[in-house]
C-alpha positions in Angstrom: 14.2 -131.9 -25.6 17.4 -130.6 -27.1 17.9 -134.1 -28.3 14.8 -134.3 -29.4 15.0 -131.3 -31.5 18.4 -132.1 -33.1 16.8 -135.4 -34.5 13.6 -133.6 -35.6 15.5 -130.8 -37.1 17.9 -133.5 -39.2 14.8 -135.3 -40.7 13.6 -132.2 -41.6 16.8 -130.8 -43.4 17.3 -134.9 -45.4 13.9 -134.8 -46.6 14.5 -132.0 -50.5 11.5 -130.2 -49.5 12.6 -129.1 -46.6 16.3 -128.8 -46.2 18.8 -127.5 -48.6 18.4 -129.4 -52.1 20.0 -129.2 -55.9 16.6 -129.0 -56.9 15.4 -124.8 -58.5 13.1 -122.8 -56.3 11.5 -122.4 -58.8 10.5 -123.5 -62.6 9.0 -122.1 -65.3 8.6 -123.6 -68.7 6.1 -123.0 -71.3 3.5 -126.3 -72.1 3.3 -125.1 -75.8 7.0 -125.2 -75.6 6.8 -129.4 -74.6 7.1 -132.2 -76.5 3.8 -134.2 -77.4 3.6 -137.9 -77.4 0.3 -139.8 -77.7 -1.1 -141.8 -74.3 -3.5 -142.4 -72.1 -5.3 -144.6 -75.5 -5.2 -141.1 -77.0 -4.5 -138.6 -75.9 -1.8 -135.5 -76.6 0.1 -135.2 -74.3 2.5 -132.1 -73.2 4.8 -133.7 -69.7 5.0 -129.7 -68.2 7.0 -130.9 -65.1 7.6 -134.4 -64.6 10.4 -135.5 -62.1 11.8 -137.7 -64.2 12.2 -134.4 -67.4 12.8 -131.6 -64.6 14.1 -132.2 -61.8 12.1 -130.9 -59.1 10.1 -133.9 -56.7 6.5 -131.5 -55.6 4.7 -135.1 -55.0 3.0 -134.7 -58.8 3.6 -134.9 -62.5 1.0 -131.8 -64.3 0.5 -132.2 -67.9 -0.5 -130.7 -70.4 -3.2 -131.9 -72.9 -5.4 -132.4 -75.9 -7.9 -134.2 -77.7 -8.5 -132.9 -80.9 -12.3 -132.6 -82.5 -14.1 -136.4 -83.3 -12.1 -138.6 -81.8 -11.9 -140.5 -78.6 -8.9 -142.3 -76.5 -9.4 -146.2 -76.2 -10.6 -147.1 -72.1 -7.3 -146.7 -70.2 -6.6 -146.9 -66.5 -3.5 -145.9 -64.0 -3.2 -148.5 -61.3 -1.6 -146.4 -58.7 -1.6 -142.5 -59.4 -4.8 -139.8 -58.2 -5.7 -137.5 -61.1 -7.0 -134.0 -61.3 -8.5 -133.2 -64.5 -9.0 -128.4 -65.3 -10.6 -128.5 -67.9 -9.3 -125.3 -69.9 -11.1 -125.4 -72.8 -14.0 -127.5 -74.5 -15.8 -129.6 -74.2 -15.8 -133.7 -73.8 -17.4 -136.9 -73.0 -15.9 -138.5 -69.9 -16.1 -141.8 -69.6 -14.7 -143.5 -65.5 -15.8 -145.9 -64.0 -20.3 -145.9 -64.5 -20.2 -142.6 -65.0 -20.6 -140.1 -67.2 -20.0 -135.9 -67.7 -19.8 -133.4 -69.6 -16.4 -131.9 -69.2 -16.7 -128.3 -69.7 -14.4 -125.5 -68.8 -13.2 -124.5 -65.3 -14.5 -127.6 -64.0 -12.0 -130.0 -62.1 -12.6 -134.0 -61.6 -10.9 -135.9 -59.5 -9.9 -139.2 -60.5 -9.2 -142.0 -58.9 -6.2 -144.7 -59.4 -8.0 -148.1 -60.9 -10.7 -146.4 -62.7 -11.1 -146.8 -66.3 -11.4 -144.1 -68.4 -12.2 -142.6 -71.9 -13.1 -139.7 -73.5 -14.3 -138.3 -76.4 -14.4 -135.2 -78.3 -17.5 -134.5 -80.5 -17.3 -130.9 -81.5 -15.2 -129.0 -84.0 -13.3 -127.9 -81.4 -10.0 -129.4 -79.2 -10.8 -129.9 -75.7 -7.2 -129.2 -73.4 -7.1 -129.7 -70.2 -4.0 -130.2 -66.9 -3.9 -132.8 -65.3 -2.2 -133.8 -62.1 -1.7 -136.9 -61.5 -0.8 -137.9 -58.1 1.8 -139.9 -57.3 3.6 -139.0 -60.8 3.0 -140.2 -63.9 5.1 -143.3 -65.5 3.7 -144.9 -68.2 4.5 -148.6 -66.9 1.4 -147.7 -64.3 -1.0 -147.0 -67.5 -3.0 -150.2 -68.5 -5.0 -149.5 -72.5 -7.2 -151.5 -72.3 -8.5 -152.4 -75.9 
C-alpha cells in the first residue's frame, strides 16, 4: 500500500496543477489592455488568458471579443476545441450549425468542435462577449470558410 501511495504522490507531483511548478498561483489582467487582433472571420479578439502568452495552463483560453455595429463575421469553425460564449453586452444573431440564436447579455452559449458558425451585429452597439475555449485556442485550428 505504501508503494502505491508513493506512486500516486509522484504522479500528482509531476502534474503542474497538483505539484510545484513555475506557474503563478494567480493571474490578474485587464482585458482592455490586451492587444487586439482580428480572428474568427471578423471578430476583434483580445486574448486575456492563454498558455502561449501567460505562463499558465488551465486547460482553456479566455478571450474578450467584440463585434462592431453593423458588421458580421465570415463562417468559420474550430476543428479541435469547444467554445463557451458568455455575452456581456449588446445583441447579435449567431448562426451555429443550422440553427440561429439571438444572443443577449447574460446568456451562455456552448459550441462544439467542428461546428460552422458566424455572427451578425445588426445593432448600433458593440456586441461583446467572453469566449472560453477548451483545449486552448490556436490559430492553426481555426478554419475560415469563404
